[in-house]
N, C-alpha and C positions, 0 to 999 in steps of 0.2 A: 564595786571595784575594791579589791583587796591587794595587800602586798606592802613591801617596805616603803613605797612612795605614796602610800595612802595619806600621809600627813600633808601632802601638797594641796589636797582638796580643802584643807582648813586654813591655809595661810592667807589666801586672797580670793575674793569672789571671781575676779577676772581670770585668775590662774585656774581656778576650779572649772570655769566654763570652757577654757581652752583645753584642759586635760580631758574633760568629758567628751567634748566635740571630737578631739583627735582619736579617742578610743572608739567612739561611735562610727567614725568613718572607716575604721578597720573591720567593722562587723561585716559578715558575708551576706548582707542584704542591703538593698537600697533604703536610705532614710533621708530625712530632711537635712541631715548634716552633710549629705553629698551634693546638695543643691536643690533645684526645683524638681520634684519627682511626680507631682500629680496636680490636677485641677481641683480646687475646693470652691465652695460657695463664695468665700472671701476673695479668691483670686480670679474667678472666671471672667468677670467684666474687664479687669485690668489686662489679662492675657489676650482677650479678644481685641483690645485696642492696640496690642503689639504685634498682631499678625501681619504678614507681608502684604495682605490685601487691605489692611487698615491704615498703614502708615508707610512712608517710603524709607528704604534702607540704602546705604551706600554699599558698593561691592566689597570694599575693604572690611566693612563691618560683617557682612555675610560670610566672608572667607574665614572668619574666626570660628564659625560653627564647626567646620570639619576638624580644625585643630583641637577644639574642646568645646562642647556645648555650654559648659559653665562659664568659660571665658566669654563666649558670645552673650550669655545672659548678663554678666557683670558689665561688659563694655558697651554692648549695643542696646540692650533692653533697660538696664538700670542706669546706663550712661556714666559709669564710674571711670575715673582715670587717675593715674598716679600723680601725686603732688609734685610739681616742678619746683626745685630749689635753684634760684638764680645763682650762677657761679661763672667766673671767667672761663672762656673757652680755651682749653689747653690744646686740644687736638680736634680736628674736624671729624665728627662722627658721621656714619653713613647717611643718617637722616638729614643732617644739615647739608652735606655734600649733594645729596639728591635734590634737596629743595633749591639750592643755588643753580644746579644744572638745569632743572626744569624751568626756573624763572628766566634764565638766559635763553633757552630754546623758545619760550613763548614770546618774549620781547623781540627776539631776532626775527621770528616769523612776522610779527606785526610791523616791524620796521621795514622789512623787505616788501610786504604787501602794500604799504603806503607808497613805496617808491616804484611799484609795478615791476618788481624783480623776481616774481615767482612764476614758474618754478626756477630753482637754481640749476644752471646748466654750465657747461664748460665755458660758454661765451661770457657769462657774468660771474664766474667763479672768484676772480680776484676782488671784485667789488663786494661780493657777498662775504668773503673772508675778512675784509676790512670792517664791514658792518658788524660781523660777529665779534671782532676785537673791541669795537666801540661799546657794544651792549655788555660784553663781559666786564669791561672796566666800570661801567655804571652800576651793574649789579654787585660787583665786588666791593665798590666803595659804599654802597648802601648797606650791604651785609656787614661790612666792617663796623659801621656805626651802630648797627642793631645788636651785634653779637659781642662787641668789645673783646676781641681775642687777647689772651694773656701774653702770647709770644708772637711778635710780629713775623719773625723769620719762618716759623712753622706755618703761620697763616699764608704768607706769600708763596711758600712752597706748595701748599694745598691748592691755592688759586691757580698757580702755574700748571699743576697737574690737571685740574678741571679744564683749563684752556686747551691743553693738548688733546684731551679727550673730545672736546667739542669740535676741534678742527678735524679730528678723525671721523667724527659723525658727519661733518659737512661733506666729506668725500662720498659717503654713501647717499647723502641727499642729492648730490650731483648725479650719481648713477641712476637714481630713481626718477630724476627730472624728465627723462625721455618719455616715461609712461604715466607718471602720477604728478598731479598739481596740488600742492597744499591748499586746502580750501577753508578749513576752520581750525582755530588754535585755542586750546582750553575751552572747548565747547561744553557748556554746562546745561544740565536739565535738573529742575528742582532747586531747592535752597542749598547752595554750596558757597563756601567763603572764597575770597580772592577775586582777582580781575578775570573776567570771562570774555569769550568771543561775543561780539555784538549780536550775533544770530542766536545766541543761547535762548532757551525757553525757560520761563519762570516756573512753570508747573512741573511736578515730577511726572515721569512717564508711566503708563500703565501697559503691562504686557499681557499676553494670553494667560488666562487664569485669574486676571485681576491683580497680579503682583505689581507693586509700585516700587520704582527705583529712583534714586537721585544720584548725581555724580558729575564728573567732568572728564572729558576725553582729551588726552594730550594733543592728538593730531587726527584730523580727518582729511583724507586726500580724495580727489576725484580722478578717475582714469580718463586720460585725455582722448581716448577714442570711444569707449563704451559709455562713459558717464557714470559708471557704478562707483560706489564709495568704498574706501578702505579705512578702518579705524586702527590707530596705533597707540599702544601703551608703552611709553619709554621706561626702561629699567636701567638703573645705574649700578646694579650689583653684578655678581657673577651669574653666569648662565648655569642653571641647575642641570644635573645629569638627567638623561632620558627625557628632556623637554620635548624632543621631536615627536613623541607619541601622544602628547597631552592634548586633550580637548577641554576638559574642565579640571583636570588634575585632582580628582577625588574631592572636588569642592573647594580647592585652594587657589585655582587659577580661573577666575571668572571673567576677567576683562575682555579678552578677545571675542568671546561669543556673546556675552550679555551686553557689553557696550555696543556691539554691532546691532543687536536686536533693539536696544534702547534708542539708538540713533535713527533706525528705521521708523520707530514709533514717533520720535520727536520731529523728524524732518519730512517724513512721508516719501523717502527715497530708498532705493535698493542699496544695501551694503553687501558686497560680494565676499569680503573677508575681514577677519580681525587679525591683528599682528602684535606680538611681543617683540620689541627691538631692544636687545641688550647693547645699548649704544655707547659703551665705553671700552677702553682697552681691557679692563677687568672682565667684562662680559664677552670679549672677543668680537664685538660688533656683530653678534649672532642674531639671526631673526628666526622667529617661529610663526608661520602663517597658518591660520585655520580658516578654510573655506566655510562660508555660511550656507548651509543647505538644511534640508529637513532633519537629518540625523543630528547635526551639531546643535541646531536650534533646540531640538527636543532635549538634548543632554543638558543645556543650560536651564531650561524650564524645569527639568526634573530636580535639579539642585534646589531651586526655589520651593518646589513642592515638599521636599524632604524637610527643609528648615521650617516652613510654615506649619507642617504637620506636628513637628516637635513643639512649637509654640502653642498650637491648639491643644495638644495633649498635656501640656504642662510638664514635659520631661526634658529638662535642661540641666542635667547633672554633670559633675566633673567626670569626664571620660576622655582624657587627652590621648593624642598619639604619643609614641614613645619619646619623641624629642620636643614635644610642644612646651613642656613645663620650663625648659631651659630658656625659652624666649618669652615667657609670659610675665606680664606686669603684676599679675595677681597671685604669684606663687606664695607669698606669705599667708594668704587667706587659706590655702589648701594644705600647706605643710608638705613634707617630703613623701616620696614613694607613692604618689597618686596612681601612676600607671600600674604598678604592681598590685595595689589594693583593689583597683577596679577589675583586674583580671580574676579576682576571687568572687566577684558578685555575679548574679544571674545575667547572662548575656542576651537573653531574648529581647530585653528592652533596648538593646543597642543594635538590633538587626538593621534598622533603617540607616543608622550611622555607618555601620560596617559596609552596607551595600554602597552607600555614597562614596566612602573612601576607596572602594575598589574600582570606581569608574576611571577610565583613562583621562 
């Protein structure tokens, strides 16, 4: 390395490594500075233990692969996470809002189940609405103590907004009550934190091909005439554009299909469809249902095959989608312009990833 900035290499050893690594990542070939690029004698056993047939993964972890294989490596294989700095809550972030929303939904279903009030129909709508308010108050009080919000007025405004969205969601629950009965709430399989449905299974599930999964399903309903099951993943954000054509979303939307397949394996019952429900005013209370049949099941398994093959081959390099870096916790590790740099490297090793991202 030559030039006016060459003196930087002599100032500090850590700075020297950083400069050299940044330069190496800009080279038009894959190198160890881009992430994991090959299997060696030293890494073979460790990688074998991280394959999808060797240990269970959550779907949220697996969805990182399509965004960027290196992000998947750091978060799901190395299990790194950003350091959390405790600070007073100034404004409710989407993650906190979603956590409160989901907690209320789960406790609400349990409360109604204990009272024999499921499904919710026009006949018991008023009683269900009152129960929802009671649960909302309990969860809000508990969350207030845990989060210690800095500005009470902002907190109460946010809680009021969540309450309005929950009552909007309740209207759709009443609509579905004619055909679907809520059966399991936060149904877990494998080791997952939090309170789970009593029918949850302790072991992770094993799918076709030996792929192992763990996770928790927000809601499983039983069709009142056919007895088939429907799995639902509740979303509290905005509904993405073109979601209507999605099956696996290029590897980024795995819950409807793979939760359905996992529930079939865990309960030994038929799941007829998986559903994303954007159950807030921000999401327009929109639903996206995916029927489970041979083609959709195969699409889900194909995603697992691609990820497992990348782990087996030891190629988990930084290769983000164009907008992935802006949402990545590990951006300081890679530095700027990763998407542009990767475009100059040989693309043959990204063929599997490109094919996955093209899937509907």
